[in-house]
C-alpha positions in Angstrom: -50.0 61.1 -5.5 -50.1 61.2 -9.3 -50.0 57.9 -10.9 -47.0 58.8 -13.1 -45.0 60.0 -10.1 -45.6 56.7 -8.4 -44.0 55.0 -11.3 -41.3 57.4 -11.6 -40.4 57.0 -8.0 -40.4 53.1 -8.2 -38.3 53.4 -11.3 -35.6 55.8 -9.7 -36.0 53.7 -6.5 -35.2 50.4 -8.4 -38.7 49.0 -7.3 -39.9 46.4 -9.7 -43.4 47.4 -11.3 -44.8 44.9 -13.8 -47.9 45.7 -15.8 -49.1 43.7 -18.7 -47.4 44.8 -21.9 -51.0 45.1 -23.8 -51.6 46.5 -27.1 -53.3 49.9 -27.6 -56.1 48.3 -29.4 -58.8 50.8 -29.1 -56.5 53.3 -28.0 -54.8 53.4 -31.3 -56.6 55.6 -33.7 -56.0 56.0 -37.7 -55.6 59.8 -38.2 -56.6 60.9 -41.7 -54.0 60.6 -44.4 -51.7 63.3 -44.6 -51.7 64.9 -48.3 -50.2 68.2 -48.2 -46.7 68.9 -49.6 -44.0 70.3 -47.7 -42.2 73.8 -48.9 -39.8 73.6 -45.7 -36.2 73.5 -46.8 -33.5 72.3 -44.4 -33.7 70.8 -40.9 -36.7 72.1 -39.1 -38.0 72.1 -35.4 -41.5 71.1 -34.2 -43.0 70.8 -30.8 -45.5 68.4 -29.6 -47.4 67.4 -26.5 -49.5 64.6 -26.0 -49.5 63.4 -22.3 -46.5 61.8 -20.9 -43.4 63.0 -22.7 -41.9 59.6 -22.2 -43.8 58.0 -24.6 -43.8 60.9 -27.3 -40.2 61.0 -27.3 -40.0 57.3 -27.7 -42.5 57.5 -30.7 -40.5 59.9 -32.7 -36.8 58.8 -32.0 -38.2 55.8 -34.2 -39.0 58.0 -36.8 -36.9 58.1 -40.2 -35.8 61.6 -40.8 -36.0 62.8 -37.0 -32.5 63.6 -35.8 -33.3 64.7 -32.3 -36.4 64.2 -30.0 -35.7 66.1 -26.6 -38.3 65.9 -23.8 -39.3 69.2 -21.9 -41.8 71.9 -20.8 -43.8 74.3 -23.0 -46.2 77.0 -21.8 -45.1 78.6 -18.6 -42.4 80.2 -16.9 -38.8 79.4 -16.7 -39.1 79.3 -12.9 -41.5 76.6 -13.2 -39.7 74.6 -15.7 -39.0 71.5 -13.3 -40.5 68.3 -13.1 -41.7 68.7 -9.6 -43.4 72.0 -10.4 -45.1 70.9 -13.9 -46.3 67.6 -12.6 -48.1 69.5 -9.5 -50.0 71.3 -12.3 -51.0 74.6 -12.4 -47.8 76.2 -14.1 -49.2 76.5 -17.8 -46.5 74.1 -18.9 -47.3 71.0 -20.8 -45.0 68.0 -21.0 -43.8 68.1 -24.5 -41.0 67.0 -26.8 -39.1 68.9 -29.2 -38.4 67.4 -32.5 -35.7 68.3 -35.2 -36.5 66.6 -38.4 -35.6 66.5 -42.1 -38.6 67.6 -44.2 -37.0 65.7 -47.2 -37.4 62.3 -45.4 -40.5 63.0 -43.3 -42.9 66.0 -43.6 -44.4 67.8 -40.9 -48.0 66.7 -41.8 -46.6 63.1 -41.4 -45.3 63.9 -37.9 -49.0 64.9 -37.2 -50.5 62.0 -38.4 -48.0 60.0 -36.4 -48.8 62.0 -33.2 -52.6 61.4 -33.6 -52.4 57.8 -34.8 -50.2 56.0 -32.1 -49.1 59.0 -29.7 -52.0 60.8 -28.2 -55.9 60.8 -28.7 -56.8 64.2 -29.8 -60.5 63.9 -28.3 -59.2 63.9 -24.7 -59.0 67.2 -22.6 -56.0 67.7 -20.2 -55.4 63.9 -20.0 -53.8 61.1 -21.7 -53.6 57.5 -20.4 -53.7 57.2 -16.7 -52.1 61.0 -16.5 -54.3 64.0 -15.8 -54.1 67.8 -15.7 -53.3 70.6 -18.1 -49.7 69.6 -18.0 -50.7 66.5 -19.9 -52.8 68.4 -22.6 -52.4 67.2 -26.3 -51.0 70.3 -28.2 -49.4 71.3 -31.5 -46.9 74.1 -31.2 -46.0 75.3 -34.6 -42.5 77.1 -34.9 -43.0 78.5 -38.5 -45.9 80.1 -40.5 -45.9 77.2 -42.7 -46.3 74.5 -39.7 -48.9 76.8 -38.2 -50.9 76.6 -41.5 -50.6 72.9 -41.6 -51.4 72.4 -38.3 -54.7 74.4 -38.6 -55.6 72.5 -41.6 -54.9 69.1 -40.1 -57.0 69.8 -36.9 -59.8 70.7 -39.2 -59.2 67.6 -41.4 -59.4 65.5 -38.1 -62.7 67.2 -37.3 -64.5 66.3 -40.2 -62.8 62.8 -41.0 -65.4 60.4 -39.1 -62.6 58.6 -37.5 -63.4 60.0 -34.0 -66.5 59.7 -32.3 -65.9 62.7 -29.9 -64.8 66.2 -30.7 -61.3 67.0 -31.3 -60.0 69.0 -28.4 -56.1 69.1 -29.4 -54.8 72.9 -29.3 -52.7 74.7 -31.6 -50.6 76.8 -29.5 -48.4 79.9 -29.9 -44.7 79.2 -29.5 -43.4 80.5 -26.2 -40.0 79.1 -25.1 -39.3 75.2 -24.6 -37.4 74.2 -21.5 -35.5 71.0 -21.8 -36.5 68.4 -19.1 -33.8 67.1 -16.6 -31.4 64.6 -17.8 -33.0 61.5 -16.1 -36.2 62.2 -18.6 -34.0 62.0 -21.9 -34.2 58.7 -23.7 -36.2 57.5 -20.8 -37.8 54.4 -22.8 -34.1 53.4 -23.9 -32.9 53.6 -20.5 -36.0 52.1 -18.6 -37.3 49.5 -21.3 -38.8 47.1 -18.2 -40.4 50.1 -16.2 -43.9 49.6 -15.5 -45.1 52.8 -17.0 -43.3 52.1 -20.2 -44.5 48.6 -20.8 -47.9 49.1 -20.2 -48.6 52.8 -22.0 -45.6 53.7 -24.1 -44.0 50.4 -25.5 -47.3 49.7 -27.2 -47.2 53.0 -29.2 -43.7 52.2 -30.5 -44.9 48.9 -31.8 -47.9 50.7 -33.3 -45.7 53.0 -35.1 -43.7 50.1 -36.9 -47.0 48.3 -37.6 -49.0 51.5 -39.1 -46.0 53.4 -40.5 -43.3 50.9 -41.8 -42.0 53.3 -44.5 -41.2 55.7 -41.9 -40.1 53.5 -39.2 -36.4 53.1 -38.3 -34.1 51.5 -35.2 -33.9 54.6 -32.6 -31.1 56.7 -31.8 -29.7 58.0 -28.5 -30.5 61.8 -28.2 -28.1 62.3 -24.8 
C-alpha cells in the first residue's frame, strides 16, 4: 500500500500517527534569485506540481498575493481524475495545485522560486519525500505565453546555478485541464495540523517559507 495512502487512511479513520516534526535541513534548497520583471496584468492563474498536493497547497496559501490555492489533478483524462485512480499511478495525472495570484504583489518567477526553495526538489524524478510514481512528479504548467517563457528561463537558470549537485529534471508541461480534487483534500493542512504526514513532511516546508521569504509571508486563508 502506498505510504501516503496509509497516512490518509489513518487521518480519515481518526488513528493517531506521530512522527517527529523535523526541519527539512538538506531537503530545503535555495533556488536562484528571481530577477525577471513581470508584464502580467490582472489576476493570474498558475499550476504547479511537486509531490503531494497537501504541502504545495499549504505553502502557497501562505504567500502574499495568492488569493486561491486549490489541490487537484492535471495531465490525464476526466474519467481518471479521482484520488483512488491517480494515487494508483498510470493515469498521466500529477497531483497539482492551481494558484490564483496578483502579480502586483507576487511575480510568477517568485512563485517558481518558492516552489523549488521550500516546496519540491527539482532533481527528483517522479518522486518527492516518501511518495513514488509519476503522479508525484515535479512539474510547471504555464497557463500563458508569459509564464511559459519565464518557466523555461527559470529551469535553465536552475540548471546552471550550481545550487544542486544533481541534474534538474523538473518538466515544463503543456496546460490541458485541471480537475479539483475531492473536498476532503482542500485545506488539508489547515484542517489536519496534527496529521503525521503533515507534521513530518509539510509543516516544515511552511516554516521554511516563513523563514526564507519573510517579505512574501502572510497568515493563510481558507480556500474552501
